[in-house]
TORPA-4810 file (N, C-alpha, C, O; in nm, 3 decimals):
<nodes>
NODE_1_-2.713_3.788_1.210_-2.693_3.881_1.325_-2.738_3.790_1.481_-2.676_3.779_1.587_X
NODE_2_-2.841_3.749_1.446_-2.891_3.675_1.555_-2.808_3.535_1.601_-2.799_3.492_1.716_X
NODE_3_-2.758_3.488_1.498_-2.657_3.365_1.530_-2.518_3.406_1.605_-2.449_3.358_1.695_X
NODE_4_-2.515_3.499_1.535_-2.361_3.571_1.593_-2.377_3.606_1.718_-2.284_3.581_1.795_X
NODE_5_-2.489_3.669_1.765_-2.499_3.697_1.903_-2.521_3.524_1.993_-2.484_3.523_2.110_X
NODE_6_-2.564_3.424_1.949_-2.592_3.335_2.011_-2.454_3.242_2.008_-2.419_3.160_2.094_X
NODE_7_-2.393_3.274_1.899_-2.244_3.236_1.913_-2.168_3.266_2.015_-2.129_3.176_2.090_X
NODE_8_-2.135_3.393_2.035_-2.068_3.459_2.116_-2.104_3.402_2.265_-2.038_3.332_2.342_X
NODE_9_-2.242_3.464_2.277_-2.295_3.364_2.427_-2.245_3.277_2.457_-2.164_3.286_2.549_X
NODE_10_-2.272_3.134_2.386_-2.263_2.997_2.374_-2.067_3.025_2.430_-2.028_3.004_2.545_X
NODE_11_-1.993_3.064_2.337_-1.867_3.050_2.340_-1.845_3.135_2.483_-1.746_3.086_2.537_X
NODE_12_-1.885_3.215_2.543_-1.869_3.275_2.683_-1.897_3.179_2.791_-1.807_3.155_2.872_X
NODE_13_-1.985_3.134_2.799_-2.053_3.014_2.881_-1.951_2.949_2.879_-1.890_2.944_2.985_X
NODE_14_-1.896_2.880_2.764_-1.810_2.765_2.781_-1.673_2.814_2.811_-1.597_2.726_2.852_X
NODE_15_-1.633_2.908_2.802_-1.527_2.964_2.879_-1.550_2.993_3.045_-1.472_2.959_3.134_X
NODE_16_-1.636_3.042_3.056_-1.681_2.996_3.214_-1.689_2.891_3.265_-1.657_2.877_3.383_X
NODE_17_-1.726_2.804_3.201_-1.734_2.650_3.241_-1.604_2.581_3.259_-1.583_2.498_3.348_X
NODE_18_-1.500_2.627_3.153_-1.397_2.557_3.140_-1.300_2.643_3.242_-1.196_2.587_3.276_X
NODE_19_-1.320_2.743_3.280_-1.233_2.820_3.378_-1.251_2.761_3.542_-1.169_2.770_3.634_X
NODE_20_-1.383_2.701_3.542_-1.391_2.699_3.691_-1.308_2.591_3.769_-1.289_2.595_3.891_X
NODE_21_-1.250_2.470_3.659_-1.178_2.404_3.747_-0.991_2.452_3.765_-0.895_2.396_3.819_X
NODE_22_-1.004_2.549_3.709_-0.882_2.608_3.709_-0.924_2.744_3.814_-0.825_2.816_3.828_X
NODE_23_-1.003_2.776_3.863_-0.994_2.852_3.995_-1.033_2.820_4.099_-1.040_2.895_4.196_X
NODE_24_-1.074_2.664_4.097_-1.090_2.586_4.242_-0.936_2.532_4.241_-0.893_2.526_4.356_X
NODE_25_-0.871_2.505_4.173_-0.732_2.468_4.198_-0.598_2.581_4.241_-0.484_2.562_4.285_X
NODE_26_-0.673_2.699_4.206_-0.615_2.824_4.266_-0.627_2.847_4.392_-0.530_2.882_4.458_X
NODE_27_-0.763_2.828_4.452_-0.811_2.827_4.581_-0.722_2.707_4.678_-0.689_2.716_4.796_X
NODE_28_-0.704_2.623_4.606_-0.652_2.479_4.697_-0.481_2.527_4.701_-0.396_2.472_4.771_X
NODE_29_-0.469_2.591_4.648_-0.301_2.660_4.668_-0.220_2.547_4.530_-0.105_2.505_4.531_X
NODE_30_-0.304_2.529_4.446_-0.230_2.446_4.335_-0.244_2.553_4.219_-0.327_2.643_4.229_X
NODE_31_-0.155_2.542_4.098_-0.146_2.633_4.025_-0.232_2.518_3.891_-0.271_2.403_3.913_X
NODE_32_-0.239_2.569_3.799_-0.308_2.514_3.681_-0.163_2.438_3.618_-0.173_2.335_3.552_X
NODE_33_-0.063_2.484_3.638_0.054_2.383_3.568_0.105_2.328_3.642_0.102_2.351_3.763_X
NODE_34_0.186_2.209_3.566_0.273_2.138_3.695_0.354_2.238_3.725_0.381_2.331_3.649_X
NODE_35_0.413_2.217_3.889_0.539_2.278_3.899_0.686_2.239_3.884_0.785_2.309_3.899_X
NODE_36_0.678_2.135_3.858_0.822_2.064_3.827_0.854_2.056_3.686_0.759_2.070_3.608_X
NODE_37_0.969_2.036_3.638_0.999_2.073_3.500_0.994_1.927_3.414_1.009_1.819_3.471_X
NODE_38_0.977_1.935_3.303_0.937_1.824_3.246_1.052_1.700_3.269_1.168_1.737_3.279_X
NODE_39_1.027_1.574_3.275_1.111_1.517_3.324_1.162_1.419_3.200_1.095_1.435_3.097_X
NODE_40_1.266_1.322_3.193_1.288_1.230_3.089_1.164_1.120_3.057_1.127_1.071_2.950_X
NODE_41_1.116_1.101_3.200_0.993_1.020_3.161_0.880_1.038_3.048_0.832_0.962_2.964_X
NODE_42_0.854_1.186_3.087_0.740_1.254_3.032_0.775_1.225_2.908_0.704_1.170_2.824_X
NODE_43_0.954_1.284_2.888_0.983_1.314_2.731_0.975_1.166_2.674_0.900_1.165_2.577_X
NODE_44_1.025_1.049_2.701_1.006_0.936_2.667_0.851_0.867_2.602_0.822_0.801_2.502_X
NODE_45_0.784_0.915_2.705_0.634_0.923_2.678_0.590_0.963_2.584_0.532_0.876_2.519_X
NODE_46_0.590_1.080_2.533_0.573_1.184_2.419_0.605_1.113_2.300_0.531_1.077_2.208_X
NODE_47_0.783_1.092_2.321_0.835_1.019_2.224_0.764_0.879_2.156_0.758_0.859_2.034_X
NODE_48_0.709_0.784_2.263_0.674_0.653_2.236_0.525_0.699_2.171_0.482_0.643_2.071_X
NODE_49_0.471_0.780_2.222_0.334_0.798_2.166_0.309_0.850_2.031_0.210_0.813_1.969_X
NODE_50_0.409_0.948_1.973_0.435_0.979_1.863_0.484_0.861_1.761_0.441_0.870_1.646_X
NODE_51_0.566_0.753_1.790_0.631_0.653_1.732_0.471_0.575_1.731_0.440_0.526_1.623_X
NODE_52_0.395_0.564_1.820_0.320_0.478_1.803_0.186_0.514_1.697_0.120_0.438_1.626_X
NODE_53_0.176_0.657_1.717_0.111_0.704_1.611_0.146_0.704_1.419_0.074_0.673_1.324_X
NODE_54_0.264_0.746_1.424_0.315_0.684_1.317_0.313_0.551_1.274_0.263_0.520_1.166_X
NODE_55_0.359_0.477_1.345_0.322_0.326_1.332_0.201_0.299_1.272_0.189_0.241_1.164_X
NODE_56_0.101_0.345_1.350_-0.049_0.309_1.288_-0.078_0.373_1.184_-0.183_0.334_1.133_X
NODE_57_-0.011_0.482_1.115_-0.042_0.555_1.021_0.047_0.485_0.898_-0.013_0.458_0.794_X
NODE_58_0.149_0.464_0.907_0.214_0.350_0.823_0.172_0.206_0.838_0.192_0.141_0.735_X
NODE_59_0.119_0.138_0.938_0.064_0.025_0.895_-0.067_0.039_0.851_-0.115_-0.073_0.867_X
NODE_60_-0.143_0.104_0.810_-0.276_0.141_0.767_-0.241_0.177_0.624_-0.317_0.141_0.535_X
NODE_61_-0.132_0.247_0.596_-0.105_0.261_0.433_-0.051_0.145_0.366_-0.081_0.113_0.251_X
NODE_62_0.017_0.090_0.431_0.069_-0.065_0.423_-0.030_-0.168_0.375_-0.039_-0.214_0.261_X
NODE_63_-0.105_-0.196_0.485_-0.270_-0.247_0.468_-0.345_-0.216_0.378_-0.422_-0.305_0.342_X
NODE_64_-0.356_-0.082_0.304_-0.443_-0.038_0.216_-0.398_-0.073_0.055_-0.464_-0.104_-0.044_X
NODE_65_-0.224_-0.047_0.086_-0.177_-0.124_-0.047_-0.210_-0.267_-0.065_-0.275_-0.320_-0.155_X
NODE_66_-0.155_-0.317_0.034_-0.159_-0.455_0.040_-0.308_-0.503_-0.022_-0.331_-0.591_-0.104_X
NODE_67_-0.398_-0.414_0.046_-0.558_-0.488_0.018_-0.535_-0.466_-0.151_-0.570_-0.558_-0.225_X
NODE_68_-0.492_-0.376_-0.193_-0.535_-0.351_-0.355_-0.631_-0.255_-0.393_-0.671_-0.249_-0.509_X
NODE_69_-0.672_-0.174_-0.298_-0.769_-0.069_-0.285_-0.766_0.066_-0.404_-0.850_0.131_-0.467_X
NODE_70_-0.597_0.063_-0.388_-0.582_0.201_-0.475_-0.462_0.161_-0.579_-0.361_0.231_-0.588_X
NODE_71_-0.478_0.058_-0.647_-0.404_-0.032_-0.739_-0.358_0.040_-0.843_-0.444_0.022_-0.928_X
NODE_72_-0.287_0.102_-0.884_-0.206_0.210_-0.989_-0.226_0.124_-1.126_-0.311_0.147_-1.212_X
NODE_73_-0.119_0.009_-1.127_-0.092_-0.073_-1.247_-0.183_-0.165_-1.285_-0.210_-0.250_-1.201_X
NODE_74_-0.242_-0.171_-1.395_-0.310_-0.278_-1.438_-0.235_-0.430_-1.483_-0.156_-0.434_-1.578_X
NODE_75_-0.264_-0.532_-1.415_-0.149_-0.667_-1.446_-0.272_-0.739_-1.513_-0.267_-0.860_-1.492_X
NODE_76_-0.370_-0.706_-1.579_-0.451_-0.774_-1.643_-0.457_-0.759_-1.825_-0.353_-0.726_-1.882_X
NODE_77_-0.552_-0.779_-1.885_-0.531_-0.779_-2.068_-0.570_-0.613_-2.094_-0.569_-0.559_-2.205_X
NODE_78_-0.604_-0.546_-1.962_-0.661_-0.416_-1.995_-0.570_-0.315_-1.984_-0.525_-0.328_-1.870_X
NODE_79_-0.515_-0.220_-2.037_-0.483_-0.120_-2.093_-0.486_0.024_-2.117_-0.527_0.043_-2.232_X
NODE_80_-0.461_0.118_-2.065_-0.458_0.295_-2.088_-0.360_0.306_-2.203_-0.248_0.263_-2.175_X
NODE_81_-0.373_0.343_-2.301_-0.255_0.365_-2.384_-0.260_0.523_-2.363_-0.143_0.557_-2.345_X
NODE_82_-0.319_0.601_-2.359_-0.342_0.750_-2.376_-0.461_0.800_-2.368_-0.566_0.737_-2.366_X
NODE_83_-0.441_0.953_-2.361_-0.588_1.005_-2.333_-0.561_1.154_-2.361_-0.455_1.216_-2.373_X
NODE_84_-0.688_1.193_-2.366_-0.716_1.356_-2.412_-0.791_1.432_-2.347_-0.905_1.406_-2.383_X
NODE_85_-0.791_1.527_-2.258_-0.928_1.620_-2.185_-0.937_1.688_-2.319_-0.850_1.721_-2.399_X
NODE_86_-1.084_1.699_-2.321_-1.153_1.774_-2.431_-1.259_1.844_-2.344_-1.331_1.918_-2.411_X
NODE_87_-1.280_1.841_-2.244_-1.385_1.915_-2.156_-1.302_1.917_-2.020_-1.195_1.860_-1.997_X
NODE_88_-1.388_2.005_-1.927_-1.376_2.015_-1.785_-1.345_1.878_-1.708_-1.262_1.848_-1.622_X
NODE_89_-1.464_1.795_-1.785_-1.502_1.687_-1.669_-1.494_1.557_-1.807_-1.511_1.437_-1.785_X
NODE_90_-1.474_1.600_-1.906_-1.479_1.496_-2.041_-1.355_1.471_-2.085_-1.282_1.570_-2.076_X
NODE_91_-1.286_1.346_-2.142_-1.201_1.286_-2.146_-1.224_1.187_-2.255_-1.329_1.122_-2.263_X
NODE_92_-1.101_1.175_-2.359_-1.115_1.060_-2.444_-0.990_0.994_-2.448_-0.884_1.053_-2.471_X
NODE_93_-1.000_0.862_-2.424_-0.936_0.771_-2.382_-0.906_0.652_-2.493_-0.997_0.585_-2.540_X
NODE_94_-0.747_0.631_-2.535_-0.745_0.505_-2.601_-0.710_0.400_-2.512_-0.610_0.412_-2.441_X
NODE_95_-0.775_0.308_-2.509_-0.771_0.153_-2.445_-0.756_0.063_-2.509_-0.826_0.041_-2.607_X
NODE_96_-0.640_-0.029_-2.463_-0.630_-0.181_-2.567_-0.678_-0.298_-2.462_-0.649_-0.300_-2.343_X
NODE_97_-0.735_-0.369_-2.512_-0.816_-0.516_-2.447_-0.781_-0.629_-2.539_-0.840_-0.671_-2.639_X
NODE_98_-0.656_-0.673_-2.471_-0.575_-0.817_-2.532_-0.547_-0.771_-2.697_-0.450_-0.696_-2.706_X
NODE_99_-0.599_-0.796_-2.800_-0.525_-0.755_-2.917_-0.617_-0.624_-2.980_-0.583_-0.563_-3.082_X
NODE_100_-0.708_-0.600_-2.922_-0.834_-0.485_-2.959_-0.772_-0.355_-2.912_-0.727_-0.347_-2.798_X
NODE_101_-0.768_-0.250_-2.999_-0.735_-0.113_-2.923_-0.925_-0.033_-2.936_-1.008_-0.075_-3.016_X
NODE_102_-0.946_0.061_-2.853_-1.051_0.117_-2.850_-1.065_0.236_-2.848_-0.998_0.257_-2.748_X
NODE_103_-1.106_0.352_-2.885_-1.112_0.464_-2.852_-1.281_0.496_-2.747_-1.396_0.466_-2.779_X
NODE_104_-1.224_0.573_-2.609_-1.376_0.562_-2.511_-1.395_0.724_-2.498_-1.308_0.809_-2.480_X
NODE_105_-1.525_0.739_-2.511_-1.536_0.879_-2.446_-1.586_0.873_-2.341_-1.701_0.829_-2.336_X
NODE_106_-1.516_0.915_-2.213_-1.566_0.968_-2.083_-1.611_1.073_-2.002_-1.526_1.150_-1.958_X
NODE_107_-1.732_1.092_-1.974_-1.818_1.177_-1.928_-1.863_1.156_-1.797_-1.818_1.055_-1.743_X
NODE_108_-1.942_1.227_-1.733_-1.999_1.192_-1.567_-2.123_1.166_-1.608_-2.213_1.238_-1.654_X
NODE_109_-2.110_0.985_-1.570_-2.221_0.911_-1.540_-2.231_0.813_-1.673_-2.330_0.741_-1.685_X
NODE_110_-2.133_0.813_-1.765_-2.161_0.744_-1.920_-2.061_0.765_-1.951_-2.008_0.876_-1.945_X
NODE_111_-1.988_0.624_-2.006_-1.875_0.595_-2.105_-1.941_0.519_-2.235_-2.027_0.430_-2.233_X
NODE_112_-1.889_0.567_-2.327_-1.933_0.543_-2.474_-1.856_0.533_-2.563_-1.814_0.637_-2.613_X
NODE_113_-1.802_0.384_-2.623_-1.727_0.352_-2.763_-1.751_0.445_-2.823_-1.864_0.485_-2.850_X
NODE_114_-1.623_0.503_-2.860_-1.630_0.592_-3.023_-1.604_0.574_-3.161_-1.643_0.630_-3.263_X
NODE_115_-1.509_0.454_-3.130_-1.444_0.427_-3.254_-1.372_0.274_-3.215_-1.278_0.283_-3.135_X
NODE_116_-1.407_0.133_-3.263_-1.318_0.046_-3.241_-1.182_0.067_-3.354_-1.211_0.084_-3.472_X
NODE_117_-1.063_0.066_-3.320_-0.955_0.050_-3.423_-0.918_-0.044_-3.485_-0.879_-0.139_-3.417_X
NODE_118_-0.915_-0.059_-3.624_-0.914_-0.186_-3.712_-0.774_-0.189_-3.727_-0.736_-0.306_-3.732_X
NODE_119_-0.669_-0.096_-3.737_-0.493_-0.102_-3.722_-0.482_-0.048_-3.565_-0.525_0.059_-3.522_X
NODE_120_-0.424_-0.133_-3.504_-0.364_-0.067_-3.388_-0.264_0.034_-3.387_-0.183_0.034_-3.480_X
NODE_121_-0.257_0.112_-3.306_-0.215_0.232_-3.291_-0.081_0.173_-3.230_-0.094_0.124_-3.118_X
NODE_122_0.066_0.168_-3.296_0.174_0.115_-3.191_0.205_0.240_-3.039_0.169_0.357_-3.026_X
NODE_123_0.266_0.168_-2.968_0.264_0.209_-2.840_0.369_0.344_-2.816_0.357_0.434_-2.732_X
NODE_124_0.476_0.324_-2.917_0.590_0.387_-2.949_0.557_0.525_-3.042_0.649_0.601_-3.067_X
NODE_125_0.430_0.551_-3.087_0.352_0.648_-3.212_0.367_0.746_-3.128_0.331_0.741_-3.010_X
NODE_126_0.431_0.861_-3.192_0.466_0.971_-3.163_0.309_1.063_-3.105_0.314_1.165_-3.035_X
NODE_127_0.182_0.998_-3.153_0.052_1.024_-3.117_0.009_0.994_-2.968_-0.037_1.081_-2.893_X
NODE_128_0.033_0.838_-2.927_0.020_0.762_-2.844_0.130_0.792_-2.730_0.245_0.758_-2.759_X
NODE_129_0.105_0.864_-2.577_0.203_0.883_-2.490_0.268_0.997_-2.489_0.363_1.011_-2.412_X
NODE_130_0.235_1.083_-2.561_0.289_1.236_-2.583_0.358_1.271_-2.469_0.480_1.285_-2.457_X
NODE_131_0.259_1.286_-2.377_0.282_1.369_-2.287_0.299_1.265_-2.114_0.215_1.201_-2.051_X
NODE_132_0.445_1.291_-2.092_0.530_1.219_-1.993_0.414_1.212_-1.861_0.314_1.281_-1.877_X
NODE_133_0.424_1.126_-1.723_0.367_1.142_-1.688_0.437_1.232_-1.546_0.560_1.241_-1.551_X
NODE_134_0.391_1.276_-1.464_0.463_1.400_-1.364_0.558_1.322_-1.303_0.643_1.391_-1.246_X
NODE_135_0.577_1.187_-1.293_0.666_1.117_-1.216_0.805_1.080_-1.317_0.920_1.064_-1.277_X
NODE_136_0.764_1.075_-1.437_0.883_1.063_-1.528_0.954_1.205_-1.569_1.072_1.218_-1.602_X
NODE_137_0.851_1.314_-1.560_0.950_1.430_-1.598_0.997_1.473_-1.467_1.098_1.544_-1.476_X
NODE_138_0.958_1.454_-1.356_1.067_1.471_-1.219_1.189_1.415_-1.244_1.298_1.470_-1.228_X
NODE_139_1.165_1.287_-1.291_1.275_1.182_-1.279_1.393_1.243_-1.391_1.513_1.238_-1.366_X
NODE_140_1.340_1.296_-1.507_1.414_1.325_-1.622_1.477_1.458_-1.576_1.598_1.475_-1.593_X
NODE_141_1.384_1.572_-1.508_1.431_1.716_-1.451_1.564_1.645_-1.334_1.678_1.688_-1.347_X
NODE_142_1.539_1.558_-1.248_1.632_1.533_-1.127_1.791_1.491_-1.198_1.906_1.518_-1.162_X
NODE_143_1.738_1.416_-1.308_1.854_1.353_-1.366_1.944_1.493_-1.463_2.060_1.480_-1.503_X
NODE_144_1.883_1.585_-1.479_1.950_1.665_-1.521_1.897_1.705_-1.687_1.912_1.809_-1.751_X
NODE_145_1.846_1.608_-1.714_1.808_1.600_-1.882_1.700_1.695_-1.920_1.709_1.702_-2.043_X
NODE_146_1.604_1.770_-1.882_1.530_1.849_-1.916_1.462_1.945_-1.793_1.493_1.919_-1.676_X
NODE_147_1.378_2.046_-1.820_1.373_2.157_-1.733_1.192_2.095_-1.721_1.122_2.054_-1.814_X
NODE_148_1.158_2.107_-1.583_1.023_2.086_-1.557_0.936_2.233_-1.620_0.814_2.242_-1.610_X
</nodes>
């Protein structure tokens, strides 16, 4: 309750301090706003500022992607063949390292090898990659093949 009262008093004091320049400009005969309409120069300045901000955003996105921080596809010898969520924060993942396939358990703070597969599971097996990614499902839905 005391915090709310202090916050209310602080906001009232801030509002009064903010209104001092407006009251001073009224005494000099100037309004708080410009009296002339918005001209083409103001409009071009606003458009240029917007394009500059959008350019900075897209430039940073390009730079981050170019830097490789958010690399989605692995180009090395390590591939994730499939995964299954077994809890809120636990997963089982099938990983291929070179010619060897490993079944790995992932939990917060730990990674454990559950099994090293003697016989490799084929990538076109119905058990591996059974659930398509959202992008694949969206593409097939847009083509009219299936429903989401």
